[in-house]
N, C-alpha and C positions, 0 to 999 in steps of 0.2 A: 425351348424358349426361342422366339423369333429374333434373328439378328437385327441389331439396331441401325447399323450403318454398313455401307458397301464401298469398297474401292474397286472400280471397274477394271482398271489397268494399273500395273505396277508403276507406270510413269506419272499417274494422276496425282496432283497435289490438292485435290478436293475429295471429300467423301459425300456419298448420297445418303440422306436420312430415309430409312425404310419405314419409319413410324414417326409420329410427332415427338419431338424431343424438347424438353423445357430448358430454359436458361439455367445454368448452374449444374446441369447434369454432367457427370464425369464419364467419358467414353474411354475405356481401356483400348489402347492401340499399340501393337508391337510391345516395346518395352517401356512405354510411357502412358500417361493419362492425359486426355484432352478435355479441358474444361470449356463447356459451351458458354460463350459470352452473349449469345442471343437465343431466343426461341427459334428452333429449326423445324418448320412444318415438314411432314412427310413429303418426299419427292424433291425437296430442295437440297442445296449443297452447303457444306461448311468447309472452311479452310483447314487443310491438314498441316500447313506450315505458314509462318508469317510472310506476308507479301508486301512489297513496297510498290509505290506508284510506277506503272509501266511493266511490272513483272508479268511474265506469261502464266496463264492458267491452263492446265492440261486436264482433259477428261476423255475417256475412251482411248487414251494414249496419244491424243493429238491436241494441238493448240486450239482452244475454243474461245479465248478472250484475253484481255489484258486488264490488270488492276488499274482503276482510275484514282485510287487513293490507298493509303496503307490499310491493310486488312489483317486483323489479329488471328492467331490460331483459334479455332473454335467459333469464328464469326460466320454469320450467314452471308452467302454470296447473293447479291441482288443486282438489279439494273442500275443502282446508284454507284456501286463500287466495281462493277465489271462491264466492259464493253466488248462487242464482237471483235474477234481477230481470227485470222486463219493463215496457215502457211501458204507461201506461193507453191505452185505446182508446175511440173514439166515432164516431158517424156524422158525416161532414164534408161530405157532398154533392159529393164529388169526381167530376168527369166523366172517367171512365177511357177511355183510347184504347189499343186493343190492336193490335199489329202481328202479324198471323197469319203463320206460317211458309209457305214455298213448298211447296205440295203437288202440284206438277205431276207429280212422279214417281208419285203415287198416284191421280191423277184418273182416274176410269173403272174403277179396280180393283174386284174383287169378292172375296167369300169364299163358300164353299159351306156354307150353313147349313140348319137345319130351319125352314121357314116355318109359323107358327102362324096360326090363323083370325082372331086379333085384330090381325094385321099385324106382330107382332114376329117376330124371327128368332133362333132358338137356335143356339149353337155346339156343342151336344151334344143327345142324345136319351136321357134317363134315365127308368127307372121308379123311382118313389119310394115307400118304405114310411114311414108316419107313425104314431107312437103318440100318442094324445091325452093319455096319462098314463104316468108312469114304470112303473106296474105292468105295462105291456105290453112293456117292454124285453126281458124274457126270451123272450117269444114271437117277437119280432123276431129275436133272436139264433138261435133254433132255425130260423127261416125262412132267415136268412142262411146258416147252415151247410148247409142243404139245397140252396140255389139257386146260390150264388156260383160255386163250382167247377164244378158241373154245367152251368151255362150258359156257362162260358168266361170268367168275370170274376175268377177267383181269382189271388192272388199269394202265397199262404201255403203252397202245396204243397212248395216247396223246404225250408221250415222243418219241415214235418211229416216229410219224408224224412230231414232232418238228425237230428231227434229220434229217429226210428225206428232209424237207423244207430248213433246213440250208445247207445241201449238195447240193441241187438244186441251192441255192443262190450262193454258191461258184462256181459251174460250170458255172453259168451265169455272174459271176463277180458282183453280186448285194451286196448292203449294208446288212450285217447280222443283224443290229439293226432293220431292217424292219420286221423281222420274229418274230412272237410272239407265245407263248405257248397257245394252245387251252384249252378249259374248261375241267374240270374233266370228265372222261368217266366211272366212277363207274356205273356198270350196274346191274340191278336186273332182267333183262329178261334172265332167265337161262334156259338151256335145261332141267334141273331137278329142278323143282320149289321148292321141299321140301328138297333140299340139299343146305346148306348155303355156301359151299365152299369145295375145295380140298386143303389139307394142307400137307406140306413137312417138315419132321424133320431132315434136314441136320445137321450133327454134325461132330466132329473131333475124335470120340472115337471108341471103339469096338475092337481095337487091339493096340499093342505097349503099352507104359506105364506099369502099373502093373495090375495083374489079378483083383485086387479089383476094379480098375477103370471100367473095363468091367462088373464086377458083379453088381455094383451100377447102371451102365448105363442100364443093362438089366431090373432092377427093375423100373427104370424111364420110359423106353420105354413101358414096360408092363402096367404101370399105365396110360400112355397116350392112349394106345389101349383100355383100359377098361374105359376110361373117359366117363361120361354120355353125353358129347357133341359130341362124336365120334360115327358114325353109322356103319362104316366099315373100313377095314384096308388092305393095300397092303404092304408086307414086301419084301425088296430086301436084299439078303445076298450074299457075295462073296463065302464063303465056308470054307476057311482056317483060318479065324480070331478067336480071343479069344472069342468074344461073338457069340457063335453058335446059329443058328436058334432054335435048341432044347432047349438051355438055355433060350432063350426068351420065348418060349412056356411054359417052366416049371414055369417061373415067372408069366406069364399070368394066368396059371391055379391056382397058389397060390393066385393071386389077386382075381380071380373069377372062381371057379370051374365050374360054369354054364354058362361061356362065350358063347354067341350064335350069335355074330355079324358076317357078312360075313368077312372072313379072307383068304387072298391069300399070299402064300410064294413062292418066286422065288430065286433059287440059281444059280448064274452066272456060277460057275465052273461045274455045271451039265447041262448047256444049250449048244446047238449046236453053238450058235453065239450070239453076242450082239443084232443084230436086232431081232432075235427070242425072246430073253429074254424081250426086251422092248415092242415089239409088243404084245406078249402074256400077259404081265403085263397090258398093256393098254386095251386089249380086255376083260380080266377078271374084270378089274376095272369097265368097262362100264356095265358088267353084275351086279356087286355089286351095282353100282349107281342106276340102275333100281330097285333093290330090296329095298334099303333104301329110295328111293324116294316115296315109298308107305306109309312111316310113316308120319303122319301129326301132327301138333301142337294141343294139347288139354289142357283144363284148369287144373291147379295144384295149390294147396294152397301155400302161401308164405313160409310155413315151409319147402318147398322143395328147397328153395334157399340156395346155398352155395357161399358166397362172400368172396373173398380174398381182404385184404386191404393193400395198398402199397404206399410208397412215394418215389419220385426220382427227382433229380434236385431240391432239397428242398431249401427254403429260410427262412428268418427270420419271415415270416408270416405263414409258414406251420403249426406250432403248435398253431396258433391263429385262423385261418379261416378254411382252407380245412380239416386238420386232425381232429379237434374236431367235425366238421360238419359230416364227415364220421363216426366218433366215435358215434355220436348220431344216425345216420342211422344204424350202427352196433347194437346198443342197441335195436333199433326197431325190427330188424331182429331176434335177440335172443329172445326178448319178444314174437315174433310171432312163435317161434319154429324152426327157421332156424339156419344155421351154419355160423360162421365168422372165418376166418383164418388170424391170425396176425403172420408175420414172421420176417425176417431181424434181427437175434439175435445180430449182432454187433451194431444195432441201438436200442437196449433195455438196453444198458449199462447206469446205473444210475436209470433206472426204474424198476430194478429187484425186489426190496422189495415190491413195490406196487403189482406186478404181483404174487409174492409169497403169499402175504397176501390175495389175491383174489382167490387163488387156492382152489378147492373144497375139497381136502384132502392132506395129507402129501406126499403120493406117487407121486401125480401130481406135487407138489411143488419141490420135490427132483429131479425128472426127469429133470425139467427145470433148476435147479441149476447145476446139473451134466453136462448137455449139454452146458450151458453158460460157466462154468469154464473150461471144456475140450477145448472148442473152443478158449477161451481167452488164455489158456496156450499154445495151438498150435501156435497162433499168436505171442506170446512172444518168443517162441522157434525159430521162424523165424526172430527175431529181430524187430518185429512190435508189434501191440496191438490195441485194440479197440479205444484207444485214438487217433490213426492216421486215423480214419475213415473219418472225414469231408474232402470233396474235396475242391480245390481252389474256385470253384463256390459257394459251401456252405458258405465258410468263407467270401468271398466277399460280400455275401448277408446276413450276420449277424449270421451265425451258427459257433460260435467261437470255441467251444469244442464239443467233441463227446457227453458229457452228456447233453449239451444244445440241440443238434440235437436229441438225443434219447428221452429226456423227451417230446419233441414236437411230435416226431414220434410215440410214444406209444399212443398218444391221439386218433389215428385213430382206435384203438381197442375198444374204448368205456370204459364202467365201469362195465360191467357184470362179473360174476365169470368166472375164467379159469377152464373149464371142462376137458381139455385134453392137453397134450404136445406131439407133434408128431416129431419124427426124420425124416430126409429127406426121401421122397417117402412114408412115412406111410400115410394111408388114414384117412380122418376125418370121424368118424362114430357117434359121439355124438352131439346132438343139443347143441348150445351154442358157446362160444368163445374157440378156440383151438390155441395154440402157435405152429408154425411150424419152425423147425430149418433150416434156409437157410442163405446164406450171405446177406449183404446189397445191393450188386450189383444188379442193376435193373433187368436185364434179368435173372440172376441166381435165384433171388428171385421169379419172376413171374413164371419161369419154375417150381420151387419147389411147389408153391401154386397150380398150375394146377395139378401137380402130386398127391397132397393130395385131389383133388376133387373140387377145386373152379370152379364154372360154370360162374361166373362173377368176374372181378377184378376192384375195385375202386382204381385208381392210381392218387395220388395228386402230383402236381408239382408247384414250384414257379419260376423256371428258364425256364422250357419248355423241355420236353423230349418226343420223339415219340415212346417209347417202347410199344409193344403189345405182344400177345401170339398166337400161331397157333390155339389152340383149345378153348381158353377161352376169350370171348369178353372183351376187356379192355377199361374202361371208364375213360377219363382224366378229372381231376378237377384242375383248376387254382386257386392258392391261392390269386391272385390279378387280378383286372380287366384289368390293363395294359397288362399283359401277355395274358389274354383271348382274347383281341382285336388284339394284335401283332401276335399271333400264332393261330388264329382262325381255321386254317386248321387241327390242332391236338387236340384242346381243346373242350370238350363236355359240361362242366359245369363251370360257373364262380362263385367262392365263395367270390369274392372281396366285395360284399355287406355286408359281416360280418365285414370287416375292417372299412367300412364307416358308419356302424351302421344302414344300411337300412334293414338288416335282422338279426334275432337272430340265434344262433347255432341250436336251435331246428327247426326253420322254414326252414333253409337250409338243415338240415338233412332229414326232411320230403320231401323236393324237390328232394333230391338225391335218396331216396327210390322210389319215383314216377318214376324217370328216369330209375332206375334199373328194375322196373316192365315192363316198355315199352321195354327196351332193351332185357329182358329175353323173351319177347313175340315176338321179331322180328319186332316190330312196329317202332323202331328207330335203326339205325345202327351206333354204335360208330365210331368216326373218325379213330381210329387205325385199325378197321376192314375194313373200306372203303379203307384205304391205303395199305391193305395187309401187315400190320406191324407185321409179324409173327416171332418174336424173340424167339430163343430157344438156351440156353446154359446150358448143363449139368454141375453140380458141381462135381468135383472130390474129394470132402471132404478135399482138401488142404486149405491153408490160402487164403481166399478171403474176403475182407471187403466190 
């Protein structure tokens, strides 16, 4: 029989409903019975003890809120009776001792990746198109239309056929309901067998705004050009914009002075015509594609993996199933010498002290504290704050306060020491767990993780979100089996068996790493990649939660 409720930490004074519980249900707990005075939907919380106004509420062993009115034992915790609260944090000089998981099952294992001249290993081999300014987006769209399907990377043909058949039905006066969408046409019969895709970084920056926006965009675009999953680059520039092609090249040289990938730059204001610009860009790209197609996958140790961990469309099970399972996988990767990137600083609110105590030295801890406090202060100056982070979807599915959301979100980083703290676009260079300053926003966060060098992203979701990344294969994990079945077209891994007790966190974490090894080797293609879910949103360093 499935367990009905869960106490995550012995300090917690709330229980999590693992299934829908009706008012009047009696829950045996320790040596007493708890009578439910409200209906408690699955994923929501109920009071384990009577609370008075102002009393602290603990979950995951940390403060996550304070009661706004008296709350009875067995009552549902809601946004009406609980408000966000989190403990203050500071550097305490704690000597953290980590118990690494058993990695004997993975010792000596390899993945087949693309070896770059700087020693890094990619999990994919992409050609990348970069506009230095939004004015070139339209030209990128024209090139995309010309190349994607012709080279065998398209997934939209089925919709074009569907629209054509609907149009034909209208012309013939036929019933539209008789026209059905054909099967997925994701194709692996590519003209360039060793090129996994051509990707386009359309964006809205490069000019206008403030010069600092263009400067940080230059760093971001250079980081993507230098990414180990990128084999070559075509850059389109207008000519008069803030982010000059020379500025981009300076940032690229700063990233990697020995950069040696095929790189072609075209400036429209120096071209004779738009057709000349586009045709020459396509011609040179074909030359570059022939060059990077010579690179083949070769074995690499698992220490060469750099995995970003992310949650989005989270629910009340995120911190119980998918996130801790990803966290266990993260600990395995760290124990094997790899890198893990944990970002989303607004979703670490309430988990700060644990991460500070796990930092390898004071400088690392204080950099994290500085970035967190600066970010939070900026949000408050705008009349907001981390406490406003949970979305309506989060709240509806049990994440009542930002601290509840954050305490569960932090679980995906595992329990290993924090070896480094990276500001936006800074590269990960140290094996182990690094914290990366990004917003909680799904696409801004994944964009930032890839910029810091993630070659795979593990993305957990309880509600379902199709987010992906242009250069970093993104693996979707459902927190519950219902979602995994309902949105099977976007979900790669179901962690619902953790909720039902069919699998332990450790077993699921090992399964996740096995999937990562296959994805890193190109043996399995994550759903987001199949769908060309190439989301890219640069962060302007303003307030974004």
